[in-house]
N, C-alpha and C positions, 0 to 999 in steps of 0.2 A: 455096340451100336446095333448089331444084328439082333441081339436079344431084345433091345428096346423096340425095334420095328415090329418084332413078332408080338409084342405085348399090346401095342396100340390097336384100336379098333379100325382107324382109317389113317392112311398116310396121304398127305396132300403134296403134290409137286407141280411144277410149272408147265410142262409140255408133255406131249404123248411120247416123245423119244426118251425123256427123263423117266417117265412112268415105266416104260419097257426096261430101261437100264436098272432101275431099282428092283423091279420084279426079278430080273435075271441075276443081278449081283447078290441080292439078299434072299433070294428064293422065296419071294412073296407072291401070293395069288394076285393076278391083275385086278380082281374085283375089290381088293382091299385098298387099292390106290386110286385116288381121285385127282383130276387135273384142274388146277386153278391158276391163272397167270398172276404174275406180280402186278402191282397197280401203281398209278401215279395220280396225285391230286393236281389236276391240270390248272385250276384257277390259282393254286398256291405256287405252281411252277413259273407263273408270270412269263408268258411267252413273248411279251412285247420286246422288240429289238432295242438295243442301246442306241442312243444318239452318238454321233461321231465324237462329240466332246466327252461323253461318258466313256466311250471305248478308249480314247486317247489317255484319259486319266487312269484307267485300269492298267493299260499296258505300260504307261510311264512308271507306275508304282513297281512294276516288275523289271524295269530297265529295258523295255522293249520299244523299238522305234515303231510308230504306227504303220509304216510301210512294210515292215517285216511280217511275213505270214506266221501265224501262231498255231502250232500243233500241240494239243493239250493231252496230258496224261494225268488222271486224277484217281488214284487208287492207293491202297496200302502198299508200301514198298516191300514186297515179298516176292519170292520166286514164283509162287502160285499166281500172282498177278503180273508176272513177266517183267519185274524190275531189272532182271539181269540182261534184258534186251535194250535198255534205255540208251546206253552208250552207243550201241550199234545203230539205233534209230537216229541218234544225233549225228553219227558219222555219215549216214545217208543224206542228211540235210545240210552238211557242210558246204558252204559256197552257194547255197540256193536261196539266200535272202529269207531264211526261215529259222524259227526258234522253237525248240521243244520245251514247253513249260510244264514242269513236274510239280504237282500238288500232292502232298501226302508224306507220311512218315512210316517207319517200320524197320524191321530187322535188317533189311538190305541197304538201308540208306548210306551207311558208312562205306560199304563196298562200292556202291554206285558212285558216290562223290569221289572216291579215290580213283576209280577207273576213268571218270570224266577228266580229272586232273592229269592223269598219266597220258591220256590221249589228246590233251589240249582242246577239250570240248566245253570248257566252262562258259564260253560266250554263246555257244550254240545250244546248250542245254542249261536251263535255269531251274534250280531246285528251290522251291518256295517253302517246303515243309508243310506241316498241317495247316489247313485253313478251315474256317467254319463253312458249313454246307451252303449258307446263303451267298458266301463269296464264291464258292465253286460254281454256282449257277451264273453269277456275273461273268466269271472267266469263260464259261461255256459260250456265252453270248458274244464275247470279244474274240473268241478263237475262230480259226478257219477250218480246223479238223480235230477230231478226237481219235486217240489210238488206244486200243485195248488188247495188248499182247498176252492176255491171260492164258495160262496152261489149263486152268480149270474154272468153270463157271456153272451156275445153274440157270437162273433167269435174271440176268444182271439188271438191276434197277438203273444203273448209270446209263444204259443204252435207251431206256425210256426217257431219261432226262435229256439225252442228246436229241432224240426225236422231237420232244416237246420244244426244244430250243432251236430246231431246224439245223442242227450241227452235224454235218457228214462225219462218218466214222469208218475206221479200218479196224478189223478184229479177226482173231482166230475163231473159226466156227466150232467152238467147244460148247458142251452142255446143250442148252436150248436156244442158243443164239440164232441159228439159221431160221428156226421156226417162229421167232418173235419179231422179225424185221420184215419190212415190205420187200417185194421182189426187186425193186429198184436198188436196194442196198446190197443184194446178194453178190454182185460182181466185186465188192470190196471186202468180202470175207474170204479167208484162205484156210486151208486145212491146218489143224493143230500142229504147230512146230514148223510149218513151212515158212521160214523167215524170209527167204528171197521173194516169195509171192506176196508176203505182207508188205515189203518195201515197194514192190511194183504197184500194189494197190494204193499205197500212199502217193506215189508219183502220179498215178492216174487221177486221183482226186485233186491233186494240186493243179493238174492241167485243165480241170473243168472251167468253162467260161462262167462269168457271173450269172448269165441266163440259165445255164445248166444247173448251177448250184441252187438257184431259186426254185427251179422245178423240183429238184430232189428234196429240198427243204420242205416245200409245200406237201409233197407226197409223204414224207416222214411225219409231219404234223397231223395230216389226215389219218395216217395209220395208227398213231399212238392214241387216238380217241377211243379205240376199242379197249384200251387198258385204263380208262378213266375210273376213278375210285368207285363211283356209284354203280358202274356196270359190273365190276369185279365183286363188289359187295353183294350184288344180286346173285351172282354165282355161288358165293359162300353161303348165303341165306338158303339157297336151294339145297345145298348139301345138308344143312341142319334139318330143314323141314321134311326132307325126303326120308330121313332115317328114324 
């Protein structure tokens, strides 16, 4: 990998902190690294909210009562994505009229499901397996919160999708996460590996009033506009024409 990075003319990464990290770790000159954020096709993301009937139908398909709060995890089930934390997240939700809905498959799935059974959490944590991306978007609109306990990330597209869907999230501040989100989301980011703080941030989000959630959602939607496809494409075009 180090050899490849030395061969390329330009390395493109998502944030200034990632740029500095690549330069230090791979001993690359900063001038060789350009910063371009990830992007989202906002019209295709379809930010219109679900009707109550649509939400009920989605949750019913997952065996969830419409009055239960839905915490969503949608990632590959790997340690890198924090799959080994899922049972503990479910434990924190026990008795709180909330369900952790897990979308995705991967090498940790068997271990996750075994731990859920051993800890009696199969009703609190529902594993749906892999679902198509268009269905992930619908689940995002039906959920109350998104969780991203990843141990490593770059510029995670899934958080762009959350912001487009006005879905509050809790995450570890790894990679470029802190730099890509609005200031209003920063209280719900915790240091990498600080799982007690992660759970506290979940509980804080669950305590938000409907009005507070609406304000936060509107701010996220406003912020994600800067990552619209046509704007980021302009940055990329500038890279090409400048060289």
